[in-house]
C-alpha positions as CSV (number, residue, x, y, z in Angstrom):
1,M,56.5,152.7,76.9
2,S,58.1,149.7,78.7
3,T,55.7,147.1,79.9
4,K,58.2,145.5,82.4
5,P,57.1,145.6,86.0
6,R,58.6,148.3,88.1
7,R,61.4,147.1,90.5
8,T,61.4,148.4,94.0
9,D,63.9,148.3,96.8
10,R,61.1,148.2,99.4
11,P,61.3,145.0,101.5
12,H,58.6,142.4,101.2
13,H,56.3,142.4,104.2
14,Y,54.7,139.2,105.4
15,T,50.9,139.6,105.5
16,G,49.8,136.1,106.3
17,P,48.6,134.7,109.7
18,A,50.7,135.6,112.7
19,R,53.6,133.1,113.2
20,K,53.7,131.1,116.4
21,P,56.9,131.3,118.4
22,F,59.3,128.4,118.0
23,P,60.1,126.4,119.9
24,T,56.5,126.1,121.2
25,P,55.8,125.9,125.0
26,R,55.1,122.2,124.5
27,L,58.4,121.5,122.7
28,N,60.2,123.5,125.4
29,T,58.7,121.3,128.1
30,W,59.7,118.2,126.2
31,I,63.3,119.5,125.8
32,N,63.6,120.2,129.5
33,D,61.8,117.2,130.8
34,R,62.2,114.3,128.4
35,L,65.2,115.0,126.2
36,P,67.7,114.4,129.2
37,Q,66.2,110.9,129.5
38,V,67.0,110.1,125.9
39,V,70.5,111.5,126.3
40,A,71.1,109.4,129.4
41,R,69.9,106.2,127.7
42,L,72.1,106.9,124.6
43,E,75.1,107.4,126.8
44,S,74.4,104.3,128.8
45,E,74.1,102.2,125.6
46,M,77.4,103.6,124.2
47,R,79.2,102.7,127.4
48,E,77.8,99.1,127.3
49,S,78.8,98.5,123.7
50,F,82.0,100.5,123.1
51,D,83.4,103.8,124.4
52,N,84.4,106.0,121.6
53,H,85.9,108.5,124.1
54,A,88.3,106.1,125.8
55,E,91.9,107.3,126.1
56,D,93.2,104.2,124.4
57,G,90.2,103.9,122.0
58,L,90.0,104.5,118.3
59,D,89.5,108.1,117.4
60,F,86.2,107.9,115.5
61,A,86.4,111.6,114.8
62,G,89.6,110.9,112.9
63,R,87.8,109.2,110.0
64,N,87.5,112.5,108.1
65,E,91.2,113.2,108.7
66,I,92.0,109.8,107.2
67,Y,90.0,110.8,104.1
68,E,92.1,114.0,103.9
69,V,95.3,112.0,104.2
70,L,94.1,109.6,101.5
71,D,93.5,112.6,99.2
72,D,97.0,113.8,99.9
73,L,98.4,110.3,99.1
74,L,96.5,110.3,95.8
75,A,97.9,113.8,95.2
76,A,101.5,112.5,95.8
77,L,100.9,109.8,93.2
78,F,99.3,112.1,90.6
79,P,100.1,115.7,91.6
80,G,98.5,117.2,88.5
81,C,95.2,115.4,88.9
82,Y,94.5,115.1,92.7
83,S,96.3,118.1,94.1
84,R,94.3,121.0,95.3
85,E,96.3,123.4,93.2
86,R,98.2,123.4,89.9
87,I,101.8,122.1,90.4
88,G,104.5,123.1,87.9
89,K,107.2,120.7,87.0
90,G,109.8,122.8,88.8
91,E,107.7,122.7,92.0
92,T,107.2,118.9,92.1
93,N,110.0,118.1,94.4
94,F,109.1,120.8,97.0
95,F,105.4,119.9,96.7
96,L,106.0,116.2,97.3
97,G,108.5,116.7,100.1
98,D,106.2,119.1,102.0
99,L,103.1,117.0,101.3
100,L,104.6,113.7,102.5
101,R,106.0,115.3,105.7
102,H,102.5,116.4,106.6
103,V,101.1,112.9,105.7
104,S,103.7,111.2,107.8
105,F,102.8,113.2,110.9
106,R,99.0,112.9,110.5
107,L,98.8,109.3,109.2
108,G,101.5,108.1,111.6
109,R,99.4,109.3,114.6
110,H,96.3,107.5,113.4
111,I,98.2,104.2,112.7
112,R,99.6,104.3,116.2
113,E,96.1,104.9,117.7
114,A,94.7,102.0,115.6
115,F,97.4,99.6,116.9
116,R,96.7,100.8,120.5
117,Y,93.0,100.3,120.0
118,R,93.5,96.7,118.9
119,C,95.9,96.0,121.8
120,S,93.3,97.4,124.3
121,R,90.6,95.2,122.9
122,S,92.7,92.0,122.8
123,C,94.3,92.7,126.2
124,E,97.8,92.3,124.6
125,T,100.8,93.0,126.9
126,G,104.2,94.2,125.8
127,C,102.9,95.3,122.4
128,S,105.2,97.8,120.7
129,C,102.5,100.0,119.0
130,E,104.9,102.8,118.4
131,K,107.4,100.6,116.6
132,K,104.7,98.9,114.5
133,A,103.2,102.2,113.5
134,E,106.6,103.7,112.5
135,E,107.4,100.6,110.4
136,A,104.0,100.6,108.7
137,L,104.2,104.3,107.9
138,I,107.7,104.1,106.6
139,H,106.9,101.1,104.4
140,L,103.9,102.8,102.9
141,I,105.7,106.0,102.1
142,E,108.7,104.2,100.7
143,S,106.4,102.0,98.6
144,L,104.8,105.0,96.8
145,P,107.2,104.8,93.8
146,L,106.3,101.2,93.2
147,I,102.6,101.8,93.7
148,R,102.8,104.6,91.1
149,I,104.5,102.2,88.7
150,A,101.7,99.6,89.1
151,L,99.1,102.3,88.7
152,M,100.7,103.5,85.4
153,E,100.3,99.9,84.2
154,D,96.6,100.0,85.2
155,I,96.2,103.3,83.3
156,R,97.8,101.8,80.2
157,A,95.5,98.8,80.5
158,A,92.5,101.1,80.6
159,Y,93.7,103.0,77.6
160,D,94.4,99.8,75.6
161,G,91.2,98.2,76.7
162,D,88.7,101.0,76.1
163,P,88.3,102.4,72.6
164,A,86.5,105.5,74.1
165,A,89.6,106.5,76.0
166,T,91.4,109.5,74.3
167,S,94.4,110.0,76.7
168,Y,96.0,108.9,79.9
169,E,95.0,112.2,81.5
170,E,91.3,111.6,80.7
171,I,91.5,108.2,82.4
172,V,93.2,109.5,85.6
173,L,90.8,112.5,85.9
174,S,87.5,110.8,85.0
175,Y,87.6,107.0,85.3
176,P,86.2,105.8,88.6
177,C,88.3,102.6,88.5
178,I,91.5,104.6,88.8
179,E,90.6,106.2,92.1
180,A,89.3,102.8,93.3
181,I,92.4,100.9,92.3
182,A,94.8,103.6,93.5
183,T,93.0,103.6,96.9
184,H,93.2,99.8,97.0
185,R,96.9,99.7,96.3
186,L,97.5,102.1,99.2
187,A,95.1,100.3,101.5
188,H,96.4,96.9,100.6
189,C,100.0,98.0,101.5
190,L,98.8,98.8,105.1
191,Y,96.6,95.7,105.2
192,E,99.6,93.5,104.6
193,L,101.3,95.1,107.5
194,N,98.3,94.2,109.7
195,V,97.3,97.8,110.3
196,P,93.8,97.7,111.9
197,V,90.7,99.6,110.6
198,I,92.5,102.3,108.5
199,P,92.8,100.2,105.3
200,R,89.0,99.5,105.5
201,I,88.2,103.1,106.0
202,M,90.2,104.0,102.9
203,S,88.6,101.3,100.8
204,E,85.1,102.2,101.9
205,R,85.7,105.8,101.1
206,A,86.5,104.7,97.5
207,H,83.5,102.5,97.5
208,S,81.2,105.3,98.4
209,R,82.7,107.6,95.8
210,T,83.0,105.2,92.9
211,G,80.6,102.3,93.5
212,I,83.5,99.9,93.3
213,D,83.9,97.7,96.5
214,I,87.4,96.2,96.8
215,H,88.3,94.8,100.2
216,P,91.9,95.9,101.1
217,G,92.8,92.2,101.6
218,A,92.3,91.3,97.9
219,S,95.6,90.7,96.0
220,I,95.5,92.4,92.6
221,G,98.3,92.2,89.9
222,P,99.3,94.9,87.4
223,R,97.4,96.0,84.3
224,F,94.0,95.7,86.1
225,F,91.1,97.5,84.5
226,I,87.5,97.8,85.6
227,D,85.3,99.1,82.7
228,H,82.5,101.3,83.9
229,G,82.9,99.9,87.4
230,T,79.5,100.4,89.1
231,G,78.6,97.5,91.4
232,V,81.9,95.6,91.2
233,V,82.6,93.6,94.4
234,I,85.9,92.0,95.2
235,G,86.2,90.0,98.4
236,E,89.0,89.9,101.0
237,T,90.7,86.6,100.0
238,A,90.3,87.0,96.2
239,T,93.4,87.0,94.1
240,I,93.6,88.6,90.6
241,G,96.5,88.0,88.2
242,K,98.0,90.5,85.7
243,N,96.1,91.9,82.7
244,V,92.6,91.2,84.0
245,K,89.6,93.1,82.9
246,L,86.3,93.3,84.7
247,Y,83.0,95.0,83.6
248,Q,80.4,96.5,85.8
249,G,78.4,94.4,88.3
250,V,81.0,91.6,88.6
251,T,81.1,89.9,92.0
252,L,84.1,87.9,93.2
253,G,82.4,86.7,96.4
254,A,82.0,83.9,98.9
255,L,79.7,80.9,99.2
256,S,77.9,80.2,102.5
257,F,80.3,80.5,105.4
258,P,81.4,77.6,107.6
259,L,80.3,78.2,111.2
260,D,82.2,77.5,114.5
261,S,80.8,75.7,117.5
262,K,79.0,78.9,118.6
263,G,77.3,79.4,115.2
264,N,79.5,82.3,114.1
265,P,81.3,82.5,110.7
266,V,84.8,81.1,110.8
267,K,87.2,84.0,110.1
268,G,90.6,83.9,108.4
269,I,89.9,81.2,105.8
270,K,90.0,81.4,102.0
271,R,86.5,82.3,100.8
272,H,86.9,84.1,97.5
273,P,87.9,83.0,94.0
274,D,91.2,83.2,92.2
275,I,91.4,84.9,88.8
276,E,94.5,84.0,86.8
277,D,96.3,86.2,84.2
278,N,94.6,87.6,81.0
279,V,91.0,86.9,82.1
280,I,88.0,88.9,80.9
281,I,84.8,88.8,83.0
282,Y,81.8,90.6,81.4
283,A,79.0,92.5,83.2
284,N,76.9,91.2,86.1
285,T,78.7,87.9,86.4
286,T,79.0,86.3,89.9
287,I,81.9,84.0,90.7
288,L,81.9,82.5,94.2
289,G,83.9,80.3,96.5
290,G,87.5,80.0,97.8
291,E,88.1,76.8,95.7
292,T,86.9,78.4,92.5
293,R,89.6,79.3,90.0
294,I,89.2,81.0,86.6
295,G,92.1,79.7,84.4
296,K,94.6,81.8,82.5
297,G,93.1,83.5,79.4
298,A,89.5,82.5,80.1
299,V,86.6,84.7,78.9
300,V,83.4,84.7,81.0
301,S,80.2,86.1,79.4
302,G,77.8,88.4,81.2
303,N,75.0,87.4,83.6
304,T,76.8,84.1,84.5
305,W,76.8,82.3,87.9
306,I,80.0,80.3,88.6
307,T,80.8,78.2,91.6
308,K,83.2,75.8,90.0
309,S,86.6,76.3,88.5
310,V,87.0,77.1,84.8
311,P,90.0,75.7,82.8
312,A,92.6,77.9,81.2
313,G,91.6,79.3,77.8
314,A,87.9,78.5,78.2
315,V,85.0,80.6,76.9
316,V,82.1,80.4,79.4
317,T,78.7,81.4,78.1
318,N,75.3,81.4,79.7
319,T,73.1,79.4,77.3
320,S,69.9,79.8,79.2
321,N,67.5,82.7,79.4
322,R,67.3,82.2,83.1
323,S,70.4,83.4,85.0
324,G,72.4,80.8,86.8
325,V,71.1,77.8,84.8
326,S,72.8,75.8,82.1
327,I,76.4,77.0,81.4
328,S,78.5,75.7,78.5
329,V,82.3,75.7,78.5
330,K,84.1,75.5,75.2
331,K,87.9,75.3,74.8
């Protein structure tokens, strides 16, 4: 005879203490009497700081749509990896044409709104936001073939630089650096055309998904590889040459900022280091300052703190057990 418990279709009946109604009378009173005061205070604070419902304001609700457009742009660069469905070779032309038409309408609208938002904030007159938006959109879409060429160089660098990599497909599908670098190359294209806000939204989406923080203003050459990637930070005015390899936790950052007469950081100046061609920077190294340059072919060991330039071909090692103290440079 089976010892398994008998199953029953009868519903389970609650036999505990009687449940109190929700919301309770006290909560109902608070909702009716006090909550409107909170709402009024919130609305007042919003109007005093910025109005995200203004006709000429930035569409804050559009951030998620920019994320969707970014996914479509990634799918245009790598249809077999980022598209929502499988794309056959014979369908590629139709897929790309249809996808990029939709991208053009959606992204074009947000670029136009971003230009209008900046104009309204700076009180510019005679600004041709429509023309600027069209030019930026067209330039980005027409740059996609060149961006893909650069990304293929990045993928080859990852394959050549990582003995664990088994194929290009594996790298595109699973390496976080590829999504971060691809997003950066798209965002940087818009940044160079002075498109407000949108490049930063794109780069921060990649940051949140990959742990790699690349400001869209950074200039990065071909064959760029970030191994592992988590915790890498690359500042706005950093420049990186070709065939550069970074490991996790590397920071290309700024020293203390110069201040203006009102005590605010001076904007628009060179703050981040320059990394020349064929440089390798190992894990958790920090390189700071707009006048700091790492010379061509240099190798920087891990857990190193650098605020002065390193000559070409140098090998920089941290000879102290205490981070940031005593660094030897050998040529």
